LUMPAPA-67647 format. One line per field, with one value per residue (C-alpha): residue number from 0; residue in one letter; x, y, z. Coordinates in Angstrom, 1 decimal. Layout:
guza = [NUM | ...] $
tormi = [A | ...] $
px = [X | ...] $
py = [Y | ...] $
pz = [Z | ...] $
END
This chain:
guza = [0 | 1 | 2 | 3 | 4 | 5 | 6 | 7 | 8 | 9 | 10 | 11 | 12 | 13 | 14 | 15 | 16 | 17 | 18 | 19 | 20 | 21 | 22 | 23 | 24 | 25 | 26 | 27 | 28 | 29 | 30 | 31 | 32 | 33 | 34 | 35 | 36 | 37 | 38 | 39 | 40 | 41 | 42 | 43 | 44 | 45 | 46 | 47 | 48 | 49 | 50 | 51 | 52 | 53 | 54 | 55 | 56 | 57 | 58 | 59 | 60 | 61 | 62 | 63 | 64 | 65 | 66 | 67 | 68 | 69 | 70 | 71 | 72 | 73 | 74 | 75 | 76 | 77 | 78 | 79 | 80 | 81 | 82 | 83 | 84 | 85 | 86 | 87 | 88 | 89 | 90 | 91 | 92 | 93 | 94 | 95 | 96 | 97 | 98 | 99 | 100 | 101 | 102 | 103 | 104 | 105 | 106 | 107 | 108 | 109 | 110 | 111 | 112 | 113 | 114 | 115 | 116 | 117 | 118 | 119 | 120 | 121 | 122 | 123 | 124 | 125 | 126 | 127 | 128 | 129 | 130 | 131 | 132 | 133 | 134 | 135 | 136 | 137 | 138 | 139 | 140 | 141 | 142 | 143 | 144 | 145 | 146 | 147 | 148 | 149 | 150 | 151 | 152 | 153] $
tormi = [M | S | Q | S | T | A | I | L | A | G | L | I | F | A | A | A | A | T | V | S | G | T | G | L | A | K | D | P | I | S | V | T | I | D | R | A | K | V | M | R | I | S | A | P | A | A | T | V | V | I | G | N | P | A | I | A | D | A | S | I | Q | D | R | Q | T | L | V | I | T | G | K | A | S | G | I | T | N | L | V | I | L | D | G | K | G | Q | L | I | A | D | E | T | I | N | V | E | K | P | Q | V | G | Y | V | T | V | Q | R | G | G | A | R | Y | T | Y | S | C | T | P | N | C | N | A | A | I | E | P | G | D | T | A | D | Y | F | G | A | A | N | S | Q | I | T | T | R | N | G | F | G | Q | Q | S | A | G | T | P] $
px = [-11.9 | -15.2 | -17.2 | -19.9 | -17.3 | -15.7 | -19.0 | -19.9 | -16.5 | -17.0 | -20.5 | -19.1 | -16.3 | -18.8 | -21.1 | -18.1 | -17.1 | -20.6 | -20.7 | -23.9 | -26.1 | -24.9 | -23.1 | -20.0 | -16.9 | -15.2 | -11.6 | -9.2 | -7.2 | -3.7 | -0.7 | 3.0 | 5.3 | 6.8 | 4.4 | 1.3 | -2.1 | -4.8 | -8.3 | -11.3 | -14.4 | -18.0 | -18.5 | -16.4 | -14.4 | -14.1 | -12.5 | -10.1 | -9.0 | -6.5 | -6.9 | -3.2 | -1.1 | 2.1 | 0.9 | -0.5 | -1.1 | -3.8 | -3.7 | -6.5 | -5.4 | -8.7 | -12.1 | -12.7 | -9.2 | -7.1 | -3.5 | -2.8 | 0.8 | 2.0 | 4.4 | 4.7 | 3.4 | 0.0 | -3.7 | -5.6 | -8.7 | -9.6 | -12.7 | -13.9 | -16.6 | -18.3 | -18.9 | -22.0 | -20.1 | -21.8 | -19.8 | -18.6 | -16.3 | -15.0 | -12.3 | -9.7 | -6.1 | -3.6 | 0.0 | 2.6 | 6.3 | 7.3 | 7.3 | 10.5 | 13.8 | 13.9 | 16.1 | 15.7 | 18.7 | 18.1 | 21.3 | 20.2 | 17.9 | 19.1 | 17.3 | 18.5 | 16.5 | 18.0 | 16.7 | 18.5 | 17.7 | 20.3 | 22.8 | 21.8 | 21.3 | 19.8 | 16.0 | 15.0 | 11.8 | 10.3 | 11.6 | 15.2 | 18.0 | 18.0 | 21.7 | 21.3 | 17.9 | 19.3 | 22.5 | 20.6 | 17.9 | 20.5 | 22.2 | 18.9 | 17.8 | 21.2 | 20.9 | 17.3 | 18.5 | 21.1 | 18.3 | 16.2 | 19.1 | 19.9 | 16.2 | 16.1 | 13.7 | 14.3] $
py = [-31.6 | -32.7 | -30.6 | -29.9 | -28.9 | -26.5 | -25.0 | -24.5 | -22.9 | -20.5 | -19.5 | -18.9 | -16.7 | -14.8 | -14.2 | -13.0 | -10.6 | -9.0 | -5.5 | -3.7 | -6.2 | -4.9 | -8.1 | -6.2 | -6.2 | -2.9 | -2.8 | -2.1 | 1.2 | 0.1 | 2.1 | 1.4 | 1.5 | 5.0 | 6.5 | 8.6 | 8.6 | 11.3 | 10.2 | 12.5 | 11.8 | 12.8 | 14.6 | 16.6 | 14.2 | 14.8 | 11.5 | 9.2 | 5.9 | 3.5 | -0.1 | -0.8 | 2.4 | 0.3 | -0.5 | 2.8 | 6.4 | 8.9 | 12.6 | 15.2 | 17.8 | 19.5 | 18.3 | 16.3 | 15.3 | 12.7 | 11.6 | 7.9 | 6.8 | 3.2 | 2.3 | -1.5 | -4.4 | -5.7 | -5.1 | -2.8 | -0.7 | 3.0 | 4.3 | 7.9 | 9.5 | 12.9 | 15.4 | 13.5 | 10.1 | 8.9 | 6.6 | 8.3 | 5.5 | 2.1 | 1.0 | -1.7 | -0.5 | -2.9 | -1.8 | -3.5 | -3.1 | -1.5 | -3.9 | -2.6 | -1.5 | -3.9 | -7.0 | -9.6 | -11.8 | -15.1 | -16.8 | -19.9 | -18.6 | -15.0 | -12.4 | -9.0 | -6.4 | -3.7 | -0.8 | -0.8 | 2.4 | 1.9 | 1.6 | -0.9 | 0.4 | -1.2 | -1.1 | -2.9 | -5.0 | -6.8 | -10.4 | -9.3 | -10.8 | -9.1 | -7.8 | -6.4 | -4.8 | -3.2 | -1.9 | -0.5 | 1.0 | 2.7 | 4.2 | 5.3 | 6.9 | 8.8 | 10.0 | 11.2 | 13.0 | 14.9 | 16.0 | 17.2 | 19.1 | 20.9 | 21.8 | 23.2 | 20.5 | 19.6] $
pz = [-7.7 | -9.1 | -11.5 | -9.0 | -6.4 | -8.9 | -9.8 | -6.1 | -5.4 | -8.4 | -7.1 | -3.6 | -5.1 | -7.2 | -4.2 | -2.1 | -4.9 | -5.0 | -3.7 | -2.6 | -4.5 | -7.9 | -8.9 | -9.6 | -7.4 | -6.8 | -7.9 | -5.1 | -5.2 | -6.4 | -5.1 | -5.5 | -2.5 | -2.0 | -4.6 | -4.0 | -5.7 | -5.6 | -4.7 | -5.2 | -3.0 | -3.5 | -0.2 | 2.3 | 4.5 | 8.3 | 9.3 | 7.3 | 8.7 | 7.2 | 8.5 | 8.7 | 8.6 | 8.1 | 4.6 | 3.5 | 4.6 | 3.6 | 4.0 | 3.4 | 0.8 | 0.9 | 2.1 | -1.1 | -2.1 | -0.4 | -1.2 | -0.6 | -0.2 | -0.4 | 2.5 | 2.4 | 0.3 | 1.4 | 1.5 | 3.8 | 3.8 | 3.8 | 5.5 | 5.0 | 7.1 | 6.8 | 9.7 | 10.9 | 10.9 | 7.8 | 5.5 | 2.3 | 1.2 | 2.3 | -0.1 | -0.4 | -0.9 | -2.6 | -2.1 | -4.4 | -4.9 | -8.2 | -11.2 | -12.7 | -11.3 | -8.3 | -8.0 | -5.2 | -4.6 | -2.7 | -1.3 | 0.5 | 3.3 | 3.0 | 0.9 | -0.3 | -2.2 | -4.4 | -6.5 | -9.8 | -11.7 | -13.3 | -10.5 | -7.7 | -4.2 | -1.1 | -1.1 | 2.0 | 2.1 | 5.1 | 4.8 | 3.8 | 5.9 | 9.3 | 9.3 | 5.7 | 6.6 | 9.8 | 8.1 | 5.1 | 7.3 | 9.4 | 6.3 | 4.8 | 8.1 | 8.3 | 4.7 | 5.3 | 8.4 | 6.3 | 3.9 | 6.8 | 8.3 | 5.0 | 4.6 | 8.1 | 9.4 | 13.1] $
END
């Protein structure tokens, strides 16, 4: 890559990162899979939309407090509107898997993910081998069902 091409690429990147003419890019909201993060907003929310609900979820705790929960690795967005349909926030959400306690085993083309805190248990991720993913998902669903039964949840 020539020096002029590198400079042009850097300028394009900087221009793409500019938000609202301030020259500063907004940092995405970072959330870990299976963790929640509280977000306070400047005005009462009437509508909250997550671009890809398979990646993250948002619930309104009160009119100016949201709880964002990471569901799967990826990037999506969050749009918050007031009662008149005016934009309160348009944020990028970056959901990542935990940095510690997870082990990914690659055997040829087969992948297996485990949560090791300290004992290792299945912690399925999209991309894991289909048979492993299906069996672990079935066990996790059954275990969660037991918890719901004992809590009296239908």
